[in-house]
Each structure stands twice: as C-alpha cells, then as structure tokens.
mmCIF file of the C-alpha atoms, coordinates in Angstrom:
data_MODEL
# 
_entry.id   MODEL 
# 
loop_
_atom_site.group_PDB 
_atom_site.id 
_atom_site.type_symbol 
_atom_site.label_atom_id 
_atom_site.label_alt_id 
_atom_site.label_comp_id 
_atom_site.label_asym_id 
_atom_site.label_entity_id 
_atom_site.label_seq_id 
_atom_site.pdbx_PDB_ins_code 
_atom_site.Cartn_x 
_atom_site.Cartn_y 
_atom_site.Cartn_z 
_atom_site.occupancy 
_atom_site.B_iso_or_equiv 
_atom_site.pdbx_formal_charge 
_atom_site.auth_seq_id 
_atom_site.auth_comp_id 
_atom_site.auth_asym_id 
_atom_site.auth_atom_id 
_atom_site.pdbx_PDB_model_num 
ATOM 1   C CA . MET A 1 1   ? 4.254   -3.805  2.715  1.00 0.00 ? 1   MET A CA 1 
ATOM 2   C CA . VAL A 1 2   ? 7.418   -4.398  5.601  1.00 0.00 ? 2   VAL A CA 1 
ATOM 3   C CA . LEU A 1 3   ? 6.555   -3.682  8.942  1.00 0.00 ? 3   LEU A CA 1 
ATOM 4   C CA . LEU A 1 4   ? 9.039   -2.825  10.835 1.00 0.00 ? 4   LEU A CA 1 
ATOM 5   C CA . GLY A 1 5   ? 9.888   -3.482  14.917 1.00 0.00 ? 5   GLY A CA 1 
ATOM 6   C CA . VAL A 1 6   ? 10.516  -1.110  17.298 1.00 0.00 ? 6   VAL A CA 1 
ATOM 7   C CA . SER A 1 7   ? 14.099  -2.882  17.231 1.00 0.00 ? 7   SER A CA 1 
ATOM 8   C CA . ALA A 1 8   ? 14.552  -2.127  14.093 1.00 0.00 ? 8   ALA A CA 1 
ATOM 9   C CA . LEU A 1 9   ? 13.186  0.952   13.562 1.00 0.00 ? 9   LEU A CA 1 
ATOM 10  C CA . ASN A 1 10  ? 16.022  2.254   16.278 1.00 0.00 ? 10  ASN A CA 1 
ATOM 11  C CA . ALA A 1 11  ? 18.589  0.470   14.503 1.00 0.00 ? 11  ALA A CA 1 
ATOM 12  C CA . GLN A 1 12  ? 17.862  1.966   10.943 1.00 0.00 ? 12  GLN A CA 1 
ATOM 13  C CA . PHE A 1 13  ? 16.994  5.650   12.789 1.00 0.00 ? 13  PHE A CA 1 
ATOM 14  C CA . ALA A 1 14  ? 19.081  6.274   16.042 1.00 0.00 ? 14  ALA A CA 1 
ATOM 15  C CA . ASP A 1 15  ? 18.259  8.636   18.716 1.00 0.00 ? 15  ASP A CA 1 
ATOM 16  C CA . GLY A 1 16  ? 19.457  11.848  18.062 1.00 0.00 ? 16  GLY A CA 1 
ATOM 17  C CA . THR A 1 17  ? 17.760  15.898  15.740 1.00 0.00 ? 17  THR A CA 1 
ATOM 18  C CA . TYR A 1 18  ? 17.244  14.591  12.088 1.00 0.00 ? 18  TYR A CA 1 
ATOM 19  C CA . THR A 1 19  ? 16.269  18.397  10.419 1.00 0.00 ? 19  THR A CA 1 
ATOM 20  C CA . VAL A 1 20  ? 14.525  18.282  7.450  1.00 0.00 ? 20  VAL A CA 1 
ATOM 21  C CA . THR A 1 21  ? 15.359  21.615  4.884  1.00 0.00 ? 21  THR A CA 1 
ATOM 22  C CA . MET A 1 22  ? 12.891  22.057  1.895  1.00 0.00 ? 22  MET A CA 1 
ATOM 23  C CA . LYS A 1 23  ? 12.518  25.807  -0.097 1.00 0.00 ? 23  LYS A CA 1 
ATOM 24  C CA . THR A 1 24  ? 9.506   26.592  -0.960 1.00 0.00 ? 24  THR A CA 1 
ATOM 25  C CA . VAL A 1 25  ? 8.071   28.699  -3.804 1.00 0.00 ? 25  VAL A CA 1 
ATOM 26  C CA . ASN A 1 26  ? 6.822   31.639  -1.675 1.00 0.00 ? 26  ASN A CA 1 
ATOM 27  C CA . ASP A 1 27  ? 8.432   31.514  2.080  1.00 0.00 ? 27  ASP A CA 1 
ATOM 28  C CA . GLY A 1 28  ? 12.289  30.757  0.647  1.00 0.00 ? 28  GLY A CA 1 
ATOM 29  C CA . THR A 1 29  ? 13.678  28.033  2.364  1.00 0.00 ? 29  THR A CA 1 
ATOM 30  C CA . ARG A 1 30  ? 12.070  26.061  5.721  1.00 0.00 ? 30  ARG A CA 1 
ATOM 31  C CA . SER A 1 31  ? 13.941  23.775  7.962  1.00 0.00 ? 31  SER A CA 1 
ATOM 32  C CA . VAL A 1 32  ? 12.325  21.662  10.842 1.00 0.00 ? 32  VAL A CA 1 
ATOM 33  C CA . ALA A 1 33  ? 13.430  19.659  13.405 1.00 0.00 ? 33  ALA A CA 1 
ATOM 34  C CA . LEU A 1 34  ? 12.830  16.008  14.366 1.00 0.00 ? 34  LEU A CA 1 
ATOM 35  C CA . ASN A 1 35  ? 13.696  15.016  17.372 1.00 0.00 ? 35  ASN A CA 1 
ATOM 36  C CA . LEU A 1 36  ? 13.645  11.060  17.845 1.00 0.00 ? 36  LEU A CA 1 
ATOM 37  C CA . ALA A 1 37  ? 14.204  10.165  21.663 1.00 0.00 ? 37  ALA A CA 1 
ATOM 38  C CA . GLY A 1 38  ? 13.109  6.857   22.775 1.00 0.00 ? 38  GLY A CA 1 
ATOM 39  C CA . ASP A 1 39  ? 10.666  4.132   21.601 1.00 0.00 ? 39  ASP A CA 1 
ATOM 40  C CA . LEU A 1 40  ? 8.077   7.366   20.261 1.00 0.00 ? 40  LEU A CA 1 
ATOM 41  C CA . TYR A 1 41  ? 7.010   4.942   17.547 1.00 0.00 ? 41  TYR A CA 1 
ATOM 42  C CA . PRO A 1 42  ? 3.305   4.610   17.235 1.00 0.00 ? 42  PRO A CA 1 
ATOM 43  C CA . ASP A 1 43  ? 2.541   1.253   18.027 1.00 0.00 ? 43  ASP A CA 1 
ATOM 44  C CA . THR A 1 44  ? 1.614   -1.396  14.719 1.00 0.00 ? 44  THR A CA 1 
ATOM 45  C CA . PRO A 1 45  ? -2.295  -1.242  14.360 1.00 0.00 ? 45  PRO A CA 1 
ATOM 46  C CA . HIS A 1 46  ? -4.511  -4.647  14.620 1.00 0.00 ? 46  HIS A CA 1 
ATOM 47  C CA . VAL A 1 47  ? -7.419  -5.145  12.623 1.00 0.00 ? 47  VAL A CA 1 
ATOM 48  C CA . SER A 1 48  ? -10.438 -5.569  14.997 1.00 0.00 ? 48  SER A CA 1 
ATOM 49  C CA . ASN A 1 49  ? -12.862 -6.794  12.921 1.00 0.00 ? 49  ASN A CA 1 
ATOM 50  C CA . PHE A 1 50  ? -10.721 -9.094  10.301 1.00 0.00 ? 50  PHE A CA 1 
ATOM 51  C CA . THR A 1 51  ? -13.257 -11.799 10.347 1.00 0.00 ? 51  THR A CA 1 
ATOM 52  C CA . ALA A 1 52  ? -15.826 -9.652  9.623  1.00 0.00 ? 52  ALA A CA 1 
ATOM 53  C CA . ALA A 1 53  ? -13.897 -8.204  6.274  1.00 0.00 ? 53  ALA A CA 1 
ATOM 54  C CA . GLN A 1 54  ? -13.772 -11.956 4.928  1.00 0.00 ? 54  GLN A CA 1 
ATOM 55  C CA . ALA A 1 55  ? -17.387 -11.642 4.411  1.00 0.00 ? 55  ALA A CA 1 
ATOM 56  C CA . VAL A 1 56  ? -17.884 -7.830  3.311  1.00 0.00 ? 56  VAL A CA 1 
ATOM 57  C CA . ASP A 1 57  ? -20.966 -7.425  1.777  1.00 0.00 ? 57  ASP A CA 1 
ATOM 58  C CA . PRO A 1 58  ? -20.481 -5.086  -1.744 1.00 0.00 ? 58  PRO A CA 1 
ATOM 59  C CA . GLU A 1 59  ? -23.885 -3.472  -1.465 1.00 0.00 ? 59  GLU A CA 1 
ATOM 60  C CA . GLN A 1 60  ? -23.563 -2.479  2.049  1.00 0.00 ? 60  GLN A CA 1 
ATOM 61  C CA . ASP A 1 61  ? -20.913 0.171   4.152  1.00 0.00 ? 61  ASP A CA 1 
ATOM 62  C CA . PHE A 1 62  ? -18.250 -1.681  5.485  1.00 0.00 ? 62  PHE A CA 1 
ATOM 63  C CA . THR A 1 63  ? -16.705 -0.583  8.982  1.00 0.00 ? 63  THR A CA 1 
ATOM 64  C CA . LEU A 1 64  ? -13.334 -1.350  8.897  1.00 0.00 ? 64  LEU A CA 1 
ATOM 65  C CA . THR A 1 65  ? -12.133 -0.886  12.616 1.00 0.00 ? 65  THR A CA 1 
ATOM 66  C CA . TRP A 1 66  ? -8.669  -1.339  15.055 1.00 0.00 ? 66  TRP A CA 1 
ATOM 67  C CA . ASP A 1 67  ? -7.505  -1.089  18.217 1.00 0.00 ? 67  ASP A CA 1 
ATOM 68  C CA . THR A 1 68  ? -6.201  2.467   19.666 1.00 0.00 ? 68  THR A CA 1 
ATOM 69  C CA . TRP A 1 69  ? -3.144  3.820   18.647 1.00 0.00 ? 69  TRP A CA 1 
ATOM 70  C CA . VAL A 1 70  ? -0.879  4.031   21.449 1.00 0.00 ? 70  VAL A CA 1 
ATOM 71  C CA . GLY A 1 71  ? 0.196   7.596   21.522 1.00 0.00 ? 71  GLY A CA 1 
ATOM 72  C CA . GLY A 1 72  ? -1.926  8.579   18.513 1.00 0.00 ? 72  GLY A CA 1 
ATOM 73  C CA . THR A 1 73  ? -3.571  11.889  19.442 1.00 0.00 ? 73  THR A CA 1 
ATOM 74  C CA . VAL A 1 74  ? -6.587  14.474  17.607 1.00 0.00 ? 74  VAL A CA 1 
ATOM 75  C CA . ASN A 1 75  ? -3.432  16.022  16.368 1.00 0.00 ? 75  ASN A CA 1 
ATOM 76  C CA . ASP A 1 76  ? -2.188  13.057  14.011 1.00 0.00 ? 76  ASP A CA 1 
ATOM 77  C CA . VAL A 1 77  ? -3.587  12.177  11.388 1.00 0.00 ? 77  VAL A CA 1 
ATOM 78  C CA . LEU A 1 78  ? -4.508  8.420   9.835  1.00 0.00 ? 78  LEU A CA 1 
ATOM 79  C CA . PHE A 1 79  ? -5.049  7.515   6.620  1.00 0.00 ? 79  PHE A CA 1 
ATOM 80  C CA . VAL A 1 80  ? -7.048  3.903   5.725  1.00 0.00 ? 80  VAL A CA 1 
ATOM 81  C CA . SER A 1 81  ? -5.709  2.718   1.790  1.00 0.00 ? 81  SER A CA 1 
ATOM 82  C CA . LEU A 1 82  ? -7.121  -0.545  0.190  1.00 0.00 ? 82  LEU A CA 1 
ATOM 83  C CA . ARG A 1 83  ? -5.260  -2.642  -2.844 1.00 0.00 ? 83  ARG A CA 1 
ATOM 84  C CA . ASP A 1 84  ? -6.780  -4.991  -4.971 1.00 0.00 ? 84  ASP A CA 1 
ATOM 85  C CA . SER A 1 85  ? -4.353  -8.049  -5.928 1.00 0.00 ? 85  SER A CA 1 
ATOM 86  C CA . ALA A 1 86  ? -2.860  -5.672  -9.136 1.00 0.00 ? 86  ALA A CA 1 
ATOM 87  C CA . GLY A 1 87  ? -1.555  -3.088  -6.829 1.00 0.00 ? 87  GLY A CA 1 
ATOM 88  C CA . ARG A 1 88  ? -4.296  0.080   -8.144 1.00 0.00 ? 88  ARG A CA 1 
ATOM 89  C CA . THR A 1 89  ? -5.746  1.620   -5.710 1.00 0.00 ? 89  THR A CA 1 
ATOM 90  C CA . VAL A 1 90  ? -9.402  1.555   -4.969 1.00 0.00 ? 90  VAL A CA 1 
ATOM 91  C CA . TYR A 1 91  ? -10.240 2.973   -2.197 1.00 0.00 ? 91  TYR A CA 1 
ATOM 92  C CA . ASN A 1 92  ? -7.940  5.841   0.018  1.00 0.00 ? 92  ASN A CA 1 
ATOM 93  C CA . SER A 1 93  ? -9.833  7.438   2.931  1.00 0.00 ? 93  SER A CA 1 
ATOM 94  C CA . GLN A 1 94  ? -7.839  10.995  1.997  1.00 0.00 ? 94  GLN A CA 1 
ATOM 95  C CA . GLU A 1 95  ? -9.417  11.284  -1.521 1.00 0.00 ? 95  GLU A CA 1 
ATOM 96  C CA . ALA A 1 96  ? -12.929 10.026  -0.465 1.00 0.00 ? 96  ALA A CA 1 
ATOM 97  C CA . GLY A 1 97  ? -12.824 12.638  2.533  1.00 0.00 ? 97  GLY A CA 1 
ATOM 98  C CA . GLY A 1 98  ? -10.767 15.668  1.539  1.00 0.00 ? 98  GLY A CA 1 
ATOM 99  C CA . GLY A 1 99  ? -8.413  15.320  4.123  1.00 0.00 ? 99  GLY A CA 1 
ATOM 100 C CA . GLY A 1 100 ? -7.028  12.291  6.530  1.00 0.00 ? 100 GLY A CA 1 
ATOM 101 C CA . LEU A 1 101 ? -8.523  10.516  10.232 1.00 0.00 ? 101 LEU A CA 1 
ATOM 102 C CA . SER A 1 102 ? -8.165  12.068  13.078 1.00 0.00 ? 102 SER A CA 1 
ATOM 103 C CA . GLY A 1 103 ? -4.923  9.877   14.771 1.00 0.00 ? 103 GLY A CA 1 
ATOM 104 C CA . ALA A 1 104 ? -7.236  8.651   17.722 1.00 0.00 ? 104 ALA A CA 1 
ATOM 105 C CA . SER A 1 105 ? -9.606  7.412   14.905 1.00 0.00 ? 105 SER A CA 1 
ATOM 106 C CA . LYS A 1 106 ? -10.569 3.384   15.484 1.00 0.00 ? 106 LYS A CA 1 
ATOM 107 C CA . SER A 1 107 ? -12.267 3.140   12.459 1.00 0.00 ? 107 SER A CA 1 
ATOM 108 C CA . HIS A 1 108 ? -13.383 4.127   8.964  1.00 0.00 ? 108 HIS A CA 1 
ATOM 109 C CA . VAL A 1 109 ? -16.417 3.091   6.758  1.00 0.00 ? 109 VAL A CA 1 
ATOM 110 C CA . ILE A 1 110 ? -15.675 1.998   3.448  1.00 0.00 ? 110 ILE A CA 1 
ATOM 111 C CA . PRO A 1 111 ? -19.013 2.688   1.261  1.00 0.00 ? 111 PRO A CA 1 
ATOM 112 C CA . ARG A 1 112 ? -20.494 0.165   -0.436 1.00 0.00 ? 112 ARG A CA 1 
ATOM 113 C CA . ARG A 1 113 ? -19.719 -0.498  -4.161 1.00 0.00 ? 113 ARG A CA 1 
ATOM 114 C CA . THR A 1 114 ? -16.435 0.110   -3.690 1.00 0.00 ? 114 THR A CA 1 
ATOM 115 C CA . LEU A 1 115 ? -15.479 -3.936  -3.174 1.00 0.00 ? 115 LEU A CA 1 
ATOM 116 C CA . ARG A 1 116 ? -16.070 -6.487  -4.916 1.00 0.00 ? 116 ARG A CA 1 
ATOM 117 C CA . PRO A 1 117 ? -16.656 -10.038 -4.488 1.00 0.00 ? 117 PRO A CA 1 
ATOM 118 C CA . GLY A 1 118 ? -14.557 -12.589 -4.679 1.00 0.00 ? 118 GLY A CA 1 
ATOM 119 C CA . GLN A 1 119 ? -11.770 -10.061 -4.152 1.00 0.00 ? 119 GLN A CA 1 
ATOM 120 C CA . THR A 1 120 ? -8.827  -9.689  -2.114 1.00 0.00 ? 120 THR A CA 1 
ATOM 121 C CA . TYR A 1 121 ? -7.446  -6.886  -0.535 1.00 0.00 ? 121 TYR A CA 1 
ATOM 122 C CA . SER A 1 122 ? -4.789  -5.529  0.875  1.00 0.00 ? 122 SER A CA 1 
ATOM 123 C CA . ALA A 1 123 ? -5.408  -2.874  3.432  1.00 0.00 ? 123 ALA A CA 1 
ATOM 124 C CA . GLU A 1 124 ? -2.746  -0.288  4.553  1.00 0.00 ? 124 GLU A CA 1 
ATOM 125 C CA . LEU A 1 125 ? -2.948  2.305   7.419  1.00 0.00 ? 125 LEU A CA 1 
ATOM 126 C CA . LEU A 1 126 ? -0.811  5.082   7.243  1.00 0.00 ? 126 LEU A CA 1 
ATOM 127 C CA . PHE A 1 127 ? -0.177  6.716   10.521 1.00 0.00 ? 127 PHE A CA 1 
ATOM 128 C CA . GLY A 1 128 ? 1.460   10.824  10.742 1.00 0.00 ? 128 GLY A CA 1 
ATOM 129 C CA . ARG A 1 129 ? 2.697   13.052  13.128 1.00 0.00 ? 129 ARG A CA 1 
ATOM 130 C CA . GLY A 1 130 ? 3.275   16.456  11.783 1.00 0.00 ? 130 GLY A CA 1 
ATOM 131 C CA . SER A 1 131 ? 5.424   19.465  12.611 1.00 0.00 ? 131 SER A CA 1 
ATOM 132 C CA . ASP A 1 132 ? 4.772   23.109  12.534 1.00 0.00 ? 132 ASP A CA 1 
ATOM 133 C CA . MET A 1 133 ? 7.307   24.690  10.020 1.00 0.00 ? 133 MET A CA 1 
ATOM 134 C CA . ASN A 1 134 ? 7.654   27.767  11.477 1.00 0.00 ? 134 ASN A CA 1 
ATOM 135 C CA . SER A 1 135 ? 8.760   27.003  14.688 1.00 0.00 ? 135 SER A CA 1 
# 
C-alpha cells in the first residue's frame, strides 16, 4: 500500500474540476463533477490500539480502533479490509456487514476466528465520499 502525503496528492491532482462520465445500462450517460480545491483530503488514519492488535485472541472478537478522521462525516463511507501475508483477503467489512461503515466511525469489530495465531496481517482502511449522479 502506498500512502501519499498532502503535498504528493496536490502534485498528482491539481486544484480544479474533474468530470467523471459513465454510460449506464438503464439511465443513459451520466456525469458528475468533482471539484478539488485546497487540501480536502481526509487525514491519514492512526490505529489507536496497535499494541493490542499484536496479541489478538482468535477465540474472541477484536475491536480495531483508529483516530477520528478529520473531515469525515456520517455521509461518508469507510471500509476495513484485512489480508494475510500471501495477500489473500481474510476479512472485508463490506462483505461481512453488507455495506460500509459510517465515515465518522472510530472502530470496527473483527469477528472471532477470523484471525489465526502466529500470522501477520495487513489492514487497509478505505475512506470514500460519494456524489449524487443526478445533480
């Protein structure tokens, strides 16, 4: 996973209006404008219980916690994904719960028996903000 700082994001995605156009099956062609101005990117999350995550009991649920996302709201969406050392997805919050978490979430419960003892896992938190395609 590559994390870009704000200056790197600004260099790659200059201020301006970006238009995404999609051809849909039932609604014809739809476009939405995304206006990037300033540093509107969410901050990089910080897992707040990293030490506890090093000693997970696989027979117990584990609550992964992180700092509040600056600028995250209940209208945004957050996904948690865990991969094993071979890169296989072992857990995905979207598949487990039928959707994403609120962008204002600060934690998520990983069900017992998801993680195995002695294994190394990588965690990915994906933050998203939607747009109304009808506007």
